[in-house]
Phi, psi and omega in degrees: 000134179300148183300318183291331176290317178299317179297318180297316182290336178285343175280177178254023183296323179296316179297315179298321180295318178299324184268004176074028184250016180265154173283172178300319180294317179294320178299318179298318180296315180299312182296325179292317180293321178298320182287328188269328189237117179301326180299319179291318180298319179296315179298320180296315180298319180294318178297320181296317178295318180296320181294319179297316179294320180294318181295320179295322181294325185248027180301134181268120179276139175292134180310135182299136175083358182296315181300315181297320179297318180295315179298321179297319178298316181297316179297320179298320179295316179299316180296320179296318179294321179298316178297325180302311181293322179298313180292325181296319178296315180295324184287343182291347181291328180221151181295323181296312179295325179297314180296317180297316181294320180300315180296316181299313185283337173297313178296321180297316181294321178298320179295317179296320179296319179296318179295319179297320178295322179297315179297316179299316180296322179295320179294318179296319178297321178297318178299316180296319179297318180293321179297315179296320179296318179293321178296318178295320178295322178297315180295320178298318180298316180297314182298317183286332186259337186288139183290340181275356181287134178254144180249138178232118177282136183237132177235153179280161177275196186297336179282342181210065186298331184278352183294129178226138179205161175228127176261138179243124183231127177242101183291339179285312180274352182056051179233141178222136177220161176222142176244109178269100189272340182213132179233137175289162176285142178237160172301157185298337182265015179230163179208164173267142181226141182258139179225158173218136176253110184235123180052040177080002181248132179273127182245128177277117181262000174100173181282137173270105188282326181200164177297150185257155172287171186299326184261007180258106187250150174254129183288139174247140175297134182271141175189153178294132180056037176286154180227135177249155179225149167238127181236164171261124184231166174300152182308131183100344177094169182238161176279333176228148182289144174272104189301318182291348180253021174290125182249349178204139174247137179235104176267120184220000000 
């Protein structure tokens, strides 16, 4: 394989192009390499197939009933506005009724605005969650497919001999993930918890509720000479790790 083709494939331009994150100049370069070199075209086709399979596996479903709730809010606003004009015309016959109606509809309008803001905020939060989910899915795809990614097999100690996990670390992209594929059974009042020590700071990564499928990864904070831990903690997790209950070390 020509050196420049190898250098090109070692970059993430193909992944970025698939995900629509390339500049015009980068897109032109990718399309030129795909057209000129069969090796690049083959790699691109494989990445495209893998991405489609990965996206289908991790497709984010829209919360049930969200569309109906939004439509219901919109209909409520329209109905409220219609009532506003009807009452306003009737209230014009007397000053007293006009003042009463104005006060009533002011409160009504404020309520509608608050409800509208709530719906808008819910939609924005949903967009942010979906955006974050897609970004995480993109990073997982890069880590699993990139040639620079290193794999580290992790096993539990005598307190959790059945524990199995694989850590994926990409020093070029500065991304780290772990797949905890097998967890031993614990008493009902205990749980497994993940930690990471990065640049001298201990980070709580949360409770590991169950073993993960092969493509379901947990993100690890990236750092040079970072270390991860899995501990046994009281049900619900701890604010600090219980050192004597460390069952696995992950140096990445």
